[in-house]
DRENRODREN-538008 format. One record per residue: x, y, z of N, C-alpha, C, O, CB in turn. Coordinates in steps of 0.2 Angstrom, whole numbers, plus 5000, padded with zeros to 4 digits. Glycine has a CB too. Layout:
// DRENRODREN-538008
XYZXYZXYZXYZXYZ ...
END
This chain:
// DRENRODREN-538008
542358236229542558196223543058236219543558216216541958176219 542858306218543258346214543958356217544458346214542958416213 543958356224544658366227545058296226545658306225544558376235 544758246227545058176226545358176219545958146219544558116228 544958186214545158186207545758236206546258226203544658196202 545758296209546258346209546858326212547458346210546058406212 546858276216547458246219547658186215548258176214547358236227 547158146214547358076210547658086204548158056202546658036210 547358136200547658146193548358166193548858136190547258196189 548558226197549258246197549658186200550258186198549258306202 549458146205549858096208550058046202550658026202549558066214 549558026199549657976193550158006188550557966186548957956190 550058066186550458096181551158096184551658086181550258166179 551258116191551958126194552258066194552858066192551858156201 551958006196552357946197552557916190553057886190551957896201 552057926185552257896179552857936175553257896173551557906174 552757996176553358036173553958026176554558026174553158116172 553958016183554557996187554857936185555457936184554357996195 554457886184554757826181554957826174555457796172554257766182 554657866170554857876163555557906163555957886159554357916159 555657956167556257986167556857936169557357936166556258046173 556757896174557257846175557357796169557957786167556957796181 556857776166556957736160557357766154557757736151556257706158 557157826153557457866147558157876149558657866144557057926145 558357896155559057916156559457846156560057846154559057946163 559157796158559457736158559657716151560157686149559057676162 559157726146559257706139559757746136560257726133558557716135 559757816138560257856135560957846137561457866134560157936137 561057806143561657786146561857716145562257686148561757806153 561457686140561757616138561257556140561457496139562357606141 560757566144560357516147559657516143559257556146560257516154 559457476138558857476135558257436138557757426135558857456128 558357416144557957366148557257386148556757356146558157346155 557157456150556457476151556157486144555557466144556457546154 556457506139556157506132555957436130555457436127556657536127 556357386131556257326128555657296132555257256130556857276129 555557316138554957296142554357336141553857316144555157296150 554357376136553757416134553557466140552957486140553257376133 554057496144553857536149554057606147553857656152554257516155 554257626142554357696140553757716136553757736130555057706135 553257726140552557736137552157786142552257776148552157676135 551757826140551357866144550657826146550257856150551157926141 550557766143550057726145550057706152550457676154549957666140 549557736156549557726163549557646165549757626171549057756167 549257606161549157536163549857506163549857456167548757496157 550357526160550957496160551357516166551857476168551357516154 551157566170551457586176551157586182551457586188551657666174 550457576182550057576188550257516193550257456190549357576187 550457526199550557476204549857476208549757526211551157486208 549557426209548857426212548957456219548457496222548557356213 549457436223549557456230549857526230549557576233550057416234 550357546227550657606227550357666224550457716225551357596225 549957646218549657696214548957716216548657766215549757686207 548657656219547857666220547757656227547457706230547557616216 547857596230547657586237547957626242547557656246547757516239 548657636242548957676248548757746247548657776252549757666247 548857776241548657846241547957866243547757906247548757876234 547457816241546757826243546657816251546357856254546357766240 547057766254546957766261547257826265546957846270547357696264 547857846263548157906266547757966265547658006270548857916263 547457976259546958026258546358026263546158076266546758036251 546057966264545457956268545657966275545257996279545257886267 546257956277546457966284546758026286546958046292546957906287 546858066281547158136282547958136283548258186284546858166288 548258076281548958076282549258106276548958116271549157996283 549958116276550258146270550258086264550358026265551058156272 550058116258549958076253550558056249550858106247549358106248 550757996248551257976243551057916240550657876242551957986246 551457896235551357836232551857816227552357856227550657826228 551857766223552357746218552057716212551457686213552857706221 552357716206552157676201552557616201553057606205552257716194 552457566196552857506196553557526193553557556188552457456191 554057516197554757536195554857516188554757456186555257516200 555257556184555457536178556057486179556457506183555657596173 556157436175556757396176557357426173557357446168556657326172 557857426177558557456175559057406178559057386183558657526179 559457386173560057336174560657386174560957406169560157286169 560857406180561457446181562057426178562457466176561557466188 562157356177562757326174562757346167563357346164562757256175 562257366164562257376157562457456155562557466150561557366154 562457496160562657566160563357566158563757526160562457606166 563557616154564257626152564657636157565257606157564257686147 564457676162564857686169564357676174564057716177565257756169 564357606177563757596181563757636187563157656189563857526184 564257656191564257696197564057766195563657796199564957696200 564357796190564157866188563457876185563157916187564757896183 563357826181562657826178562157816182561557836181562657786171 562257766187561757756192561457816196560857826197561957706197 561957866197561757926200561257966195560757996197562357966202 561457966189561058006184560357976184559858006184561358006177 560357906183559657876183559257886189558657906188559757796182 559557886195559157896201558957966202558357976204559557876207 559358016200559158086201558658106196558358156197559858126200 558558066190558158086185557458096187557058136185558158046179 557258046192556558046194556358106198555858146197556457986198 556758116204556558176208556658246204556258296205557058176214 557158246199557258306195556658316191556458376190557858296191 556358266188555758276184555158306189554758346186555558206181 555058276195554558306199554658376201554158416201554558256205 555258396202555458466203555258506197555058566198556158476206 555458486191555258526185554558536185554258586183555558496179 554158476186553458476186553158526191552658566189553158406187 553458526197553158566202553258646200552858686201553558556209 553858656197553958726195553458746189553258806189554758736192 553358696184552858716179552158726182551858776179552858656174 551958686186551258696189551258756194550658786194551058626193 551758776197551758836201551658896196551358946198552458836205 552058896191551958946186551258956183550959006183552458936180 550858896182550158896180549758916186549258956184549958816178 549858896192549558926198549558996198548959026199549758886204 550059026197550159096198549859136191549559186192550859126198 549859096186549559126180548859136180548559176177549759086174 548459086183547759086184547559126190546959126191547459016184 547959156194547759206199547959186206547859216211547059206199 548359126206548659106213548159096218547559066216549059166215 548259106224547759096230547159126229546659106232548059106236 547059186225546459216224545959186220545359196220546659286221 546259136216545859096212545859016213545658976209546059106204 545959006220546058936221545458896221545458826222546458926228 544858926221544258886220544058866213543658826212543658936223 544458886208544358866202544758796201545158786204544658916197 544458756196544658696195545458696193545858656195544258656190 545558736188546258746186546758756191547258726192546358796180 546558806196547058826201547058766206547658756209546758886205 546558736207546558676212546958616209547358586213545858646213 546958606203547358556200548058576200548558536202547158536193 548258636198548958656198549258656205549758636206548958736196 548858676210549058676217549258606220549758596223548558716222 548758566218548858496220549458466217549858426220548158456219 549558486211550058456207550758476210551258436210550058476199 550758546212551358566215551558526221552158506222551358646216 551058526225551158486232551358416231551858396234550558496236 551058376226551158306225551858296223552258256225550658276220 552058346218552758336215553258356220553858326220552758376209 553158406224553658426229553758366234554358346236553458486232 553158336236553258286241553558226238553958196242552558266243 553458206232553758146229554558156228554958116229553458136222 554658216226555358236225555758226232556258196232555458306222 555458266237555858266244555858196247556358176249555458306248 555258156246555258086249555758046245556158006249554558056248 555858046239556258006235556958026236557457976234556058006228 557158086238557858096239558058086246558658096248557858176238 557658046250557858026257558457976255558357926251557357996261 558957976259559557926258559457856260559857836264560157956261 558857826258558657756260558557716254558157736250558057756265 558957666253558757616248558157586249557957566255559357566247 557657566244557757576237557557646234557457656228557457526233 557457696239557257766236557857796232558457776233557157806242 557657846228558157866223558757906227559357896225557857926219 558657936233559157966237559657916239560257926239558857996243 559457856241559857796242560357776237560957766238559557736245 560057776231560457756225560957806223561557796221559957736219 560757866224561257926223561857916227562357926226560857996223 561657906234562157906239562657846238563257846238561857896246 562357786236562757726234563257746228563857726228562357666232 562957786223563457796217563957846219564457856216562957826212 563857886225564357936226564857916232565457946232564057996229 564657866236565157846241565657796238565657766233564757806246 566257796242566757746240566457676240565957666244567357756245 566757626237566457566236566357526243565857496243566957526232 566857526248566657496254566057516257565557476260567257496259 565957586258565357616261564757606257564157596259565457686262 564857606250564257596246563957526247563357516247564457606238 564457476247564257406248563857396255563357356255564857356248 564157426260563857426267563157456266562657426269564257466272 563057506263562357536263561857496259561357486260562457606259 562157466253561757416249561457356253560957336251562157396243 561857336258561557276262560957296266560557256268562057256267 560757366266560157386270559557386266559057396268560257446273 559657376259559057386254558457346256557957366255559357376247 558557276258557957236259557557266265556957246265558157166261 557857306269557457336275557257406274556957436278557857336281 557357436268557257506266556557526267556357576270557557526260 556057486264555357506264555057496271554657536273554957476259 555357446274555057436281555257506285554857526290555357376284 555857526284556057586288555657646286555357686290556857606286 555457656279555057706277554357706280554057756283554957706270 554057646280553357636283553357636291552857656294553057566281 553957616294553957626301553957706303553657726307554657596304 554357746299554357816300553657846299553457896302554857846295 553357816294552657846292552157826298551757866300552357816286 552157766300551757746306551857786312551357796316551857666307 552457806314552657836320552557916319552657946324553357816322 552357936313552358006312552958046311553058106310551958036318 553558006311554158036310554358056303554658106302554757986313 554058026298554158036291553958106290554258146286553757986287 553358126292553058196291553558246294553658296291552358206293 553758236300554258276304554858286300555158346300554358256311 555158236297555758236293555658276287556058316285556058166292 555058256283554958286276554758356276554858396272554558246272 554258376281553858436281554358496281554158546277553458436287 554858506285555258566284555558576277555558636275555858566290 555758526274556058536268555558546263555558596258556458476265 554958506263554458516258554158586259553958626254553858466260 554058616265553758676267554258736264553958776261553658686274 554858726264555358776261555258776254555258836251556058756263 555258726251555158716243554458746241554458786236555258646240 553958726245553258756243553258826244552958866240552758716247 553458856249553458926251553858966245553659016243553758946258 554458936243554758966237554458966231554459016227555458926236 554058916229553658906223553058946223552858976218553558836221 552658946229552058976230551959046233551459066233551558926233 
END
């Protein structure tokens, strides 16, 4: 139970702050949609997605699969942004960037309380879990598949014809992700990058 809570709490915090980052950057660049919808809040009830925040992470944890999840996405109307193509990149990048900053902060805490020599302590366990969860979320979301953040970043950077072609694949994006997860390919794709970042931080 302690281990489950040590993973569940950092995951909830990671996905909520990830979505808040999207909403605030969108607001700063001209789109107040998330604010008007009451989503720029730390209240978890406003962000929890029953499947992505509770059911899926719990099932993945129970089966020993790589744990990931999502909060309810904050609403962003890219047409409201001052420069939709450029600012879409900023909004999309804000989420993974927030997770990387959180991973760095919790890695510092992990080392401050004794690192792996103290990993049986609750503080070290929470910090270590938070590093792993945030690194995984950052790496996963940077995959160049819509509707993941990496896909939005790529759409914002590509010339218009290629961006439109990539956008047409968005309805199939999550099916691709779950297909990769079901076949074990998702872990093979993510783990080398995740491992490099974790080794650097820890």
